[in-house]
N, C-alpha and C positions, 0 to 999 in steps of 0.2 A: 376852634370855633364850631358851634353846632348851627346848622341851617335848619329852619323849621320844615323845609321841603327841599328836596334835591334840585328843583328848578331854580332855587335861589342862588345856587353856586355860580359864581361869575363864569360865563362861557369862555371868556378870553383867558382864564387862568387854568382851565382844565387841559392838561398836557399829556394825558395817558390815552394814546390813540386807540387802543383795543378795548377800552372799558368806558362805561358811561356813568354819569352821576346816579342815574336811576338804579343801575344794578349794584352800585356800592351803597345805596341808601338802606335804611332800616326797613325790613319787610313789614313791620307792624305799623309804623306811623310815617314812613317816608322821610324822616329826619335824616340829615347827612352830616357826618363828621369825616374829615379827610386827614389822614396822617401821610404827609407827602413822602416821607422816607419809605414807609411801607408800600405805598403805591408805586414808587420808583422801582422797588424790588419786584413787585408784582409784574410791572411792565417789562422789566429785564428778563424775568422768568418766561413770560409770554413770548418775547422776542427769541429767546434761546430754544424754547420748545417748538416754535414755528407753526403752531396750529392753535385754534381757539380752545379755550376751556371755559366751562360754565361755572360761574360763581353762585353757590347756593346760599351763602350768607356772608356778609361783610360787616359793616357797622350795625350795631344794635343799640338802641336807646336802653338805658337802665331798666325802664319799666317793661319794655318788650323782652329784654333778656331774662328778667325775673319771671315774666308770664310763661316763657317757653322752658323754664327750668335750667337756664344757662348758669355756668359757674359764677360765683359771686364776684370773682376778680377777673372775669373774662376779658381777654384782650380785644374781643369784638367791641366792647363798650368804649374803647379808646381808639378804635379804627385801625388797629394793628393786626387784625386777624381776618382770614379768608377761609371759608369752607369751599373746597373745589371738587366738583364731580370728577370721578376717575373714569367715566365712560370714555372709551376711545383713547385712553392714555396708558402708556406703560408706567405702572405705578413706581417701580424701582427707579426708572429714569427720571420721572417727575420729582420724586423725593431728592435724588442726587442733585438735580439742577436747582431745586428750591434751596437746598443747603448752599450751593455755590452762589446763588443770588443773595444770600444773607439771611434767610429765614432760620429761626432758632427754636421755635416751638412746633412740635408735630403731634397731631392726634390721628390715629388710624382707625377707620370705621369700615372695615371690609364688608360687613353685612349690609351697610347702607351705601356702599360704593363711593365714599368720599374721603378726602384727606383734609385735615385742618392744618393750616400753616400760619405762623405768626412771627412777629419780630420782638416778642417779649423775652422773658428769661428762657434760657436753654432748658428744655425738658421734652419728654415724650410720654405718650400714653396710648392705650389701645393695643390691639393685636395686628402685627404686620401681616401683609399678604404673603 
């Protein structure tokens, strides 16, 4: 289900203590789609890492994804992907823990200091640190 605005997501159904509907919403239009399995894995990763991490991009509406030049089959459009800033994180530890949490797609962006993680098909791209 897609919510036209993140504030429409039922507050009593939000169970991910370290994240908010706003930060998981589309940056372009504030729509929100939630993949509960992906969010459960993200929360498990956050619990294991033990410190906050900044989500740069989560759900993207198809129109916003196209506008920013995202992949045509981006996992962001089905709420299964997260771009996470690597500032103040050990990148190797983060990747290892993300794999243990069940993430299967990894994009490495060392020049922009973030890592893409998703629960889609197993694959990797980019240059490792």
